[in-house]
C-alpha positions in Angstrom: 0.1 -0.1 0.0 1.4 3.3 -0.8 -1.0 5.4 1.3 -2.9 5.5 4.2 -6.3 5.6 2.4 -6.2 2.1 1.5 -7.3 1.2 4.8 -10.4 1.6 6.6 -9.3 4.7 8.8 -11.7 7.1 10.0 -11.8 10.5 7.7 -11.0 12.7 10.8 -7.5 10.8 11.3 -6.8 10.8 7.6 -7.2 14.5 7.8 -4.8 14.7 10.7 -2.4 12.6 9.1 -2.5 14.9 6.0 -2.4 18.0 8.2 0.9 16.6 9.6 2.4 16.0 5.8 2.4 12.2 6.5 1.4 10.4 3.4 3.3 7.3 3.2 3.3 4.4 5.7 6.6 3.1 7.3 7.2 -0.5 7.0 6.1 -1.3 10.7 2.8 0.5 9.8 2.7 -1.5 6.5 3.0 -4.5 8.0 0.8 -4.1 11.1 -2.0 -1.7 10.7 -4.4 -4.3 8.6 -4.2 -6.5 11.9 -4.2 -3.9 14.2 -7.5 -2.1 12.5 -8.9 -5.7 12.4 -8.9 -5.9 16.2 -6.2 -8.7 16.3 -3.6 -8.8 18.8 -0.1 -7.9 17.6 3.3 -8.7 18.7 5.7 -6.3 17.0 9.4 -5.5 16.7 10.7 -2.6 15.1 13.9 -0.3 16.0 13.2 3.0 17.3 12.1 5.6 15.1 10.2 3.1 12.8 6.7 4.6 13.3 5.4 2.2 15.6 3.7 4.8 17.8 1.7 6.1 15.1 0.7 2.6 14.2 -0.9 1.5 17.3 -2.1 5.2 17.9 -4.4 4.8 14.8 -5.4 1.5 16.1 -6.6 2.6 19.2 -8.1 5.8 18.0 -10.1 3.8 15.3 -11.7 1.7 18.2 -13.0 4.4 20.3 -16.8 4.3 20.7 -19.0 7.3 21.7 -19.5 6.0 25.2 -17.6 7.5 28.6 -14.8 5.8 30.5 -11.0 5.0 29.7 -11.2 3.0 26.1 -7.4 2.6 25.5 -4.5 2.3 28.1 -0.7 2.5 26.6 1.9 1.6 29.2 5.6 2.7 28.7 8.8 2.5 30.7 9.7 6.1 31.3 7.7 9.3 31.9 9.4 10.9 28.8 8.3 8.1 26.6 4.7 8.4 28.1 4.7 12.1 27.2 5.9 11.5 23.8 3.5 9.0 23.1 0.6 11.0 24.5 1.5 13.8 22.2 1.7 11.6 19.3 -1.8 10.4 20.1 -3.1 14.0 20.4 -1.4 14.8 16.8 -3.4 11.8 15.3 -6.6 12.7 17.1 -6.5 16.5 16.3 -9.7 16.5 14.1 -11.5 14.2 16.7 -13.8 16.6 18.7 -13.7 16.5 22.3 -11.1 13.8 23.0 -9.3 13.8 26.1 -5.8 12.0 26.0 -4.0 12.0 29.7 -0.4 11.0 30.6 0.2 9.8 34.2 3.3 9.0 35.7 5.7 9.5 38.8 7.0 12.6 39.8 3.9 14.5 39.9 1.6 14.5 43.1 -1.1 11.5 43.1 -4.0 13.9 43.7 -3.2 15.8 40.8 -3.8 12.8 38.5 -6.8 11.9 40.8 -8.3 15.3 40.1 -7.7 15.0 36.5 -9.7 11.8 36.2 -12.9 13.2 37.4 -13.6 14.2 33.7 -12.2 10.8 32.4 -10.1 10.7 29.2 -10.7 8.2 26.4 -7.0 7.5 26.1 -4.4 7.1 29.2 -0.8 6.8 28.6 1.1 6.1 31.7 4.1 4.2 33.4 3.0 1.1 35.1 3.6 2.1 38.6 1.5 5.2 38.7 -1.2 3.6 36.5 -1.8 0.9 39.0 -1.8 3.6 41.9 -4.6 5.2 40.2 -6.4 1.9 39.4 -6.2 0.8 43.2 -7.4 4.4 44.3 -10.4 3.7 42.2 -9.6 7.1 40.3 -9.1 5.5 37.2 -11.6 2.9 36.2 -10.8 0.7 33.3 -14.2 -1.3 32.7 -14.8 0.3 29.4 -11.3 -0.4 28.0 -11.2 -2.1 24.6 -7.5 -1.7 23.9 -4.4 -2.2 25.9 -0.5 -1.4 24.5 2.6 -2.3 25.8 5.2 -0.4 24.6 8.9 -1.0 24.7 8.2 -4.0 26.8 11.5 -5.5 27.0 12.6 -1.9 28.9 9.7 -2.3 31.2 10.6 -5.8 32.2 14.3 -4.6 32.4 12.9 -1.7 34.9 11.2 -4.2 37.2 7.5 -3.4 36.1 6.3 -7.0 35.7 4.4 -7.2 38.8 2.6 -4.0 38.2 1.8 -4.9 34.5 0.5 -8.2 35.7 -1.6 -6.5 38.4 -2.8 -4.0 36.0 -4.1 -6.8 33.4 -6.0 -8.5 36.3 -8.4 -5.5 36.6 -8.7 -5.0 32.9 -11.7 -6.6 30.6 -11.1 -9.7 29.2 -12.3 -9.0 25.8 -9.8 -6.4 24.7 -7.3 -6.0 22.0 -3.8 -6.3 23.4 -0.7 -4.9 21.3 2.7 -5.5 22.4 5.7 -3.6 21.0 9.2 -4.5 21.8 12.9 -3.6 20.4 14.2 -7.1 21.5 12.4 -10.6 22.2 14.0 -12.2 25.3 12.2 -15.0 27.0 10.7 -12.7 29.3 8.6 -10.6 26.5 7.7 -13.8 25.0 6.0 -15.1 28.2 4.4 -11.5 28.8 2.8 -12.0 25.2 1.6 -15.7 25.9 0.1 -14.5 29.3 -1.8 -11.7 27.9 -2.2 -12.0 24.2 -4.5 -14.4 22.2 -2.9 -15.7 19.0 -1.0 -12.7 18.1 0.2 -11.8 14.8 3.8 -11.7 14.8 5.7 -8.7 13.1 9.4 -8.8 13.3 11.2 -6.1 11.5 14.7 -5.0 11.7 15.9 -7.6 13.9 19.2 -6.9 12.4 21.0 -4.3 14.5 23.2 -2.9 12.1 22.5 0.4 10.4 24.1 1.2 6.9 23.3 4.8 7.3 24.8 5.3 10.8 28.7 5.8 10.9 29.9 4.4 13.9 33.5 5.3 15.3 35.4 4.4 18.4 38.3 6.6 20.2 40.5 4.9 22.7 41.0 7.8 25.2 42.6 7.7 29.0 39.6 8.1 31.4 40.8 11.5 32.8 41.1 12.9 29.1 37.6 12.4 28.1 36.0 15.8 28.8 39.0 17.2 26.7 38.1 14.6 24.0 34.2 15.5 24.3 35.1 19.1 23.8 37.1 18.6 20.7 35.0 16.2 18.8 31.8 18.5 19.4 34.0 21.7 18.3 35.5 20.0 15.5 32.3 18.2 14.2 30.0 21.2 14.6 26.8 18.9 14.8 23.4 21.0 14.9 22.7 19.1 17.8 24.4 16.1 19.8 23.3 13.9 22.6 25.8 12.9 24.9 25.2 9.5 27.0 26.6 9.0 30.4 26.3 5.9 32.5 25.8 7.9 36.0 23.9 10.7 37.1 27.0 12.1 38.6 28.9 11.8 35.1 25.9 13.6 33.5 26.1 16.3 36.0 29.9 16.6 36.0 30.1 16.6 31.8 27.3 19.3 31.8 29.2 21.8 34.2 32.5 20.9 32.1 30.4 21.8 28.8 28.8 24.6 30.1 32.1 26.3 31.7 33.7 25.7 28.2 31.0 28.0 26.5 28.5 25.2 25.1 24.7 25.5 25.3 24.0 22.3 27.2 21.5 21.0 29.5 21.1 17.7 31.3 18.6 14.8 31.7 18.9 12.2 34.7 16.7 10.8 37.3 17.7 13.4 40.2 15.8 16.1 38.4 12.2 17.1 39.2 9.6 16.6 36.6 9.1 20.1 35.7 13.3 20.3 35.0 13.1 17.3 33.0 10.3 18.7 30.8 12.2 21.7 30.2 15.4 19.9 29.4 13.6 17.8 27.0 11.9 20.9 25.5 14.7 23.2 25.3 16.5 20.3 23.3 13.8 19.6 21.0 13.4 23.1 20.0 16.9 24.0 19.6 17.8 26.4 22.4 20.5 23.9 23.8 22.8 22.3 21.2 23.9 19.5 23.7 21.9 17.3 25.9 23.9 15.0 28.4 21.6 12.1 29.6 21.6 8.9 31.2 20.1 6.1 29.2 16.9 5.9 31.1 16.1 9.5 31.1 16.6 9.8 27.3 14.5 6.4 26.7 11.7 7.5 24.2 13.6 10.9 23.4 12.7 11.5 19.7 14.5 14.5 17.9 13.9 14.7 14.3 17.4 14.8 12.1 19.7 14.2 15.4 23.0 14.4 13.6 25.2 12.8 16.6 25.1 10.4 19.5 28.3 10.2 21.5 29.1 7.6 24.5 31.1 9.4 26.9 31.3 6.0 28.6 30.3 2.6 26.9 27.1 1.1 28.2 27.6 -2.1 30.4 25.2 -3.9 28.3 25.7 -4.1 24.2 21.7 -3.7 23.9 21.9 -0.5 25.6 24.5 0.8 23.2 22.3 -0.3 20.3 19.5 1.8 21.8 22.0 4.8 21.9 22.8 4.2 18.5 19.3 4.3 17.2 18.8 7.9 18.5 20.4 9.1 15.4 19.7 8.1 11.7 16.4 7.9 12.2 13.8 7.5 9.3 16.7 6.4 7.0 18.7 9.6 7.7 22.4 9.8 7.9 23.8 9.7 11.5 26.9 9.4 13.6 27.5 7.6 16.5 30.9 8.2 18.3 32.1 6.6 21.4 35.0 7.4 23.9 36.6 4.4 25.2 39.0 4.2 28.2 41.3 1.2 28.3 39.2 -0.4 31.0 36.2 -0.5 28.8 37.9 -2.0 25.7 36.4 -5.7 26.6 32.7 -4.2 26.1 33.5 -3.4 22.5 33.5 -6.9 21.6 30.4 -7.8 22.9 28.9 -4.7 20.8 30.5 -6.0 17.6 28.7 -9.3 18.4 25.4 -7.8 18.8 25.8 -5.4 16.0 27.5 -7.9 13.6 30.4 -5.7 12.5 34.1 -5.0 13.2 34.4 -1.5 15.4 36.2 1.2 13.6 38.8 2.9 15.5 40.0 6.4 15.1 42.8 8.3 16.7 42.0 11.7 18.3 45.1 14.2 19.1 44.8 15.7 22.5 47.7 17.9 22.3 45.7 20.8 21.1 42.2 21.3 21.7 40.9 24.1 19.0 37.7 25.1 21.1 34.6 26.2 19.3 31.7 25.8 21.5 28.4 24.8 20.3 26.1 27.8 20.6 22.3 27.9 19.9 20.3 29.8 17.5 17.0 29.7 19.5 15.9 30.7 23.1 12.7 29.2 25.0 10.0 31.5 26.2 7.7 30.1 28.9 4.2 31.4 29.4 2.4 30.5 32.9 -0.6 29.1 30.9 -1.4 25.9 29.1 -4.1 23.4 28.3 -6.2 24.1 31.4 -6.5 27.6 30.4 -7.7 26.4 26.9 -4.4 27.8 25.2 -3.6 26.5 21.9 -0.3 26.8 19.9 -2.1 29.0 17.4 -3.2 31.6 19.9 0.5 31.9 20.9 1.9 32.2 17.4 -1.2 34.7 16.8 -0.2 36.8 19.5 3.2 36.9 18.3 2.9 37.5 14.7 -0.7 39.3 14.5 1.0 42.8 14.7 4.0 41.6 12.4 6.0 41.9 15.6 7.9 38.6 14.9 8.2 36.9 11.6 6.2 33.5 11.5 9.7 31.8 10.6 11.4 33.1 13.9 8.8 31.0 16.1 10.0 27.7 16.4 8.4 24.5 18.3 5.3 25.6 20.7 5.1 22.9 23.3 2.0 22.8 25.7 1.5 21.6 29.1 -1.6 21.6 31.4 -0.5 24.9 33.4 2.4 26.2 30.9 3.6 26.5 27.5 6.8 26.8 26.0 7.8 28.6 22.7 11.1 28.4 20.8 12.0 31.8 19.4 15.2 32.7 17.1 17.7 34.2 19.6 18.1 37.6 17.5 14.3 38.4 18.2 13.9 36.8 21.7 13.8 40.2 23.5 11.3 41.7 20.9 9.1 38.4 21.4 9.3 38.6 25.2 8.4 42.4 25.0 5.4 41.5 22.7 3.7 38.7 24.8 4.1 41.0 28.0 2.5 44.0 26.4 -0.1 42.5 24.4 -2.8 39.8 25.7 -3.2 36.1 24.6 -6.7 35.2 23.9 -7.7 38.3 25.8 -5.8 37.8 28.7 -2.5 38.7 30.3 -0.1 35.6 31.3 3.5 36.1 33.0 6.1 35.2 30.3 9.9 35.1 30.8 12.9 33.7 29.3 13.9 30.0 30.3 17.6 30.1 31.0 19.5 27.9 33.3 
């Protein structure tokens, strides 16, 4: 099939796809949509960036009925992935009237989520721990549920969520569609499928972990010179953006501080941050107001930045499959990418496991640390934060209109707009950021005045 009109999708869903400029299905959508739309259980494998989220989003939205209650539940391993999936479902449902999609995860007081469920959403996306809490309190009632999605099931099991998943599934209607997606299929994932799916259609794509359009290079570097090597590689290559992986929170903080001191526009993402700080780190990286994001693997799980040129492992992951996931952050949707790794002598042994996992011979390059030609990565964009969001009925178009209505700012100077329940973030080209800030402070948005400021850390 060459386009989405060949499937029995609701006209509103086709309109939303057209509005996003999506016309050709990806291989995982091509292979799975017929079964998903027919109501069959699906066990799917596809690498990161393959389009699986849109595949199950179209499926669960197609099954929604004009009845109250939660009808679809998507379980994800991390808060960041839950947020991204919820946003993707909202985009797919943009033309469906009065459809509420909610994301629930830890880091936010339980009472906030309980209050949100007074007006029940049709679709819930969340982490297993928080979803189970909401079910046990009686706030989330799954009686009307017809679709369950287990996204990145291997990662959920790795993170110890199996008991919570089992407890949740016991509360769900037996007659439901269950879609399970996983990057890998260890025995534990197979067992999960056998326990909760009925004769699923198996769709195994991209099991080969090699990626011909991603250049992978390894650099042997003394452990105490990694910061110098990192600064030199980023300064020399000048990627539009780079994602730097660290194994620990402490390394994340140390590397961020080193790069910031060297003049880079950088932020960090790790488990010690409050939820709002995590949201803001993701927003700033996704809208380009920081050029480098330093992150742990768990924090970056589900991070999706279109056209990300470079990922760099400050330290090799302890497990080869984690390295594969790091590499999968770049070169998405068939685009070229580059994955670099700094390898201390003590880490050499991990390279062999990566070679076996990915089916290739590591390509090594030398790096001369004698002279560091410093050219830090500076961002072309800044982020404005508005203290109003979805609960204030604010929409991206309202913000764009306030900025461009009196030709104060050109539309091309307004970047990504991210809406949360009580706040909004706007990417603004650096050269006009002060003017945009003044405009939003002086003029009203939807007839109201809101607090606006520049988000800088």
